[in-house]
C-alpha positions in Angstrom: -97.1 -34.4 -241.0 -94.9 -31.7 -242.5 -91.4 -32.0 -241.3 -89.6 -28.7 -240.4 -86.4 -29.9 -238.8 -84.6 -33.2 -238.3 -81.8 -33.9 -235.8 -79.9 -37.2 -235.5 -77.2 -37.7 -232.9 -75.5 -40.5 -231.0 -76.1 -40.5 -227.2 -73.1 -42.3 -225.7 -74.8 -42.9 -222.3 -77.7 -44.7 -223.9 -75.6 -46.3 -226.7 -78.4 -45.3 -229.0 -79.1 -42.9 -231.8 -81.6 -40.2 -230.9 -83.8 -38.9 -233.8 -85.8 -35.8 -233.2 -88.3 -34.5 -235.7 -90.0 -31.1 -235.6 -93.1 -30.5 -237.6 -94.4 -27.2 -239.0 -97.3 -27.6 -236.6 -95.0 -27.3 -233.6 -94.8 -31.0 -232.6 -91.8 -33.0 -231.8 -91.4 -36.8 -232.3 -88.5 -38.5 -230.5 -87.1 -41.9 -231.5 -84.4 -44.2 -230.3 -82.5 -46.3 -232.9 -80.4 -49.2 -231.6 -77.5 -50.7 -233.4 -79.6 -53.9 -234.0 -82.4 -51.9 -235.5 -80.1 -50.0 -237.9 -78.4 -53.2 -239.0 -81.8 -54.5 -240.2 -83.3 -51.2 -241.4 -80.5 -49.4 -243.2 -80.1 -51.7 -246.2 -83.8 -51.6 -246.9 -83.9 -47.8 -246.4 -81.0 -47.4 -248.8 -82.6 -49.6 -251.4 -86.0 -47.8 -251.1 -84.2 -44.5 -251.6 -82.5 -45.9 -254.8 -85.9 -47.1 -256.1 -87.6 -43.8 -255.2 -85.0 -41.8 -257.1 -85.0 -44.2 -260.1 -88.8 -44.1 -260.3 -88.8 -40.3 -260.4 -86.2 -40.0 -263.1 -86.5 -42.2 -266.3 -83.2 -44.0 -267.2 -82.1 -45.3 -270.6 -80.2 -48.0 -268.8 -82.3 -49.4 -265.9 -79.4 -51.4 -264.4 -78.7 -51.4 -260.7 -75.4 -49.6 -261.3 -77.1 -46.8 -263.2 -79.7 -46.4 -260.4 -76.9 -46.2 -257.8 -75.0 -43.6 -259.8 -78.2 -41.5 -260.2 -78.9 -41.8 -256.5 -75.4 -40.6 -255.6 -75.8 -37.7 -258.0 -79.2 -36.7 -256.6 -77.9 -37.1 -253.0 -75.0 -34.7 -253.6 -77.4 -32.2 -255.3 -79.8 -32.5 -252.3 -77.0 -32.1 -249.7 -75.7 -29.0 -251.3 -79.1 -27.4 -250.9 -79.7 -28.7 -247.3 -79.3 -26.5 -244.2 -77.1 -28.3 -241.7 -76.1 -25.2 -239.7 -79.3 -23.9 -238.2 -79.6 -25.3 -234.7 -82.5 -27.6 -233.9 -85.4 -25.8 -232.3 -85.7 -27.6 -228.9 -88.5 -25.6 -227.4 -91.5 -27.5 -228.8 -95.0 -27.2 -227.2 -96.4 -30.5 -228.2 -95.0 -34.0 -227.7 -97.7 -36.4 -229.2 -95.6 -39.5 -228.4 -94.7 -38.2 -224.9 -91.5 -36.9 -223.5 -89.7 -40.3 -223.5 -88.4 -41.2 -227.0 -90.1 -44.1 -228.8 -87.8 -47.1 -228.7 -88.3 -48.2 -232.3 -88.6 -52.0 -232.6 -90.2 -52.2 -236.0 -89.9 -50.1 -239.2 -92.1 -50.4 -242.3 -91.0 -48.7 -245.5 -93.6 -48.1 -248.2 -93.1 -46.4 -251.5 -96.0 -44.0 -252.1 -96.9 -42.3 -255.3 -95.9 -38.7 -256.0 -92.2 -39.5 -255.3 -92.5 -40.2 -251.6 -91.5 -42.9 -249.1 -93.6 -43.6 -246.0 -91.7 -44.7 -242.9 -93.8 -46.2 -240.1 -92.0 -46.5 -236.7 -93.5 -48.7 -234.0 -92.5 -49.5 -230.4 -93.8 -53.0 -229.5 -92.6 -53.9 -226.1 -93.7 -57.0 -224.2 -94.6 -55.1 -221.0 -96.5 -52.4 -222.8 -100.2 -53.1 -223.6 -100.6 -50.1 -225.9 -97.9 -49.9 -228.5 -96.8 -46.4 -229.7 -95.9 -45.4 -233.2 -96.3 -42.9 -236.0 -95.8 -42.5 -239.8 -94.1 -39.9 -241.9 -93.8 -39.4 -245.6 -90.5 -38.2 -247.1 -89.5 -36.8 -250.4 -86.1 -37.8 -251.9 -84.4 -34.6 -250.7 -85.3 -35.2 -247.1 -84.6 -38.9 -247.5 -81.0 -38.0 -248.6 -80.6 -35.7 -245.7 -81.8 -38.3 -243.2 -79.4 -40.9 -244.6 -76.6 -38.4 -244.4 -77.3 -37.6 -240.7 -77.7 -41.3 -239.9 -74.3 -42.0 -241.5 -72.7 -39.3 -239.4 -74.3 -40.6 -236.2 -73.2 -44.1 -237.0 -69.6 -42.9 -237.5 -69.7 -41.1 -234.1 -71.2 -44.1 -232.4 -68.1 -46.2 -233.3 -70.5 -49.1 -234.0 -68.9 -51.7 -236.3 -71.2 -50.6 -239.1 -69.9 -49.4 -242.5 -72.6 -47.2 -244.1 -72.9 -45.7 -247.5 -75.4 -43.3 -249.1 -77.5 -46.2 -250.3 -77.5 -48.2 -247.1 -75.5 -50.5 -244.9 -72.6 -52.1 -246.7 -71.2 -54.3 -243.9 -69.5 -54.6 -240.6 -66.2 -52.9 -240.2 -63.4 -55.5 -239.6 -60.6 -53.1 -238.8 -62.3 -51.5 -235.8 -62.0 -48.0 -237.2 -63.6 -45.4 -235.0 -65.5 -42.2 -235.8 -64.3 -38.9 -234.3 -66.6 -37.0 -232.0 -68.3 -34.1 -233.5 -71.2 -31.7 -232.9 -74.7 -33.0 -233.8 -75.8 -31.9 -237.3 -79.2 -30.5 -238.1 -81.4 -30.4 -241.2 -84.1 -27.9 -241.8 
């Protein structure tokens, strides 16, 4: 699956984060992320990103601090090149998972060769005999963009989650809230 666009936004009425992925083949995948899912997924996603960046760039000092600094540098470099202004193309002909977004209950993160991460999203509900799911492979630049958009959506959600570029860092104790803003898009 070749990703063309990615949109991540908080939907207040659902109290969920909606992830929309357009492919170059004209397909759209829709996912719901809950607060509980993000609490479990984000630290692993952040660490996988750090490991992916570190594996693709040899370091003289292989300490965790050096890996974090390299990841921050690569993230800033990627975000400068990313297109967050082009609106998400909503008129998609094919919805392989159906019109209703997949309620993600399980995420598997696998580091692939060639500098890519594979993310597998599954919806395993008790009352559904046939679980839905799909996989996508991301390069570091798209991974940084996705993490950036997730951070922005978490801020808007006002969930008591403090996020960083490399993952979840904790629960906010001061109850700070994010300001509402337009959804951001990545092409």
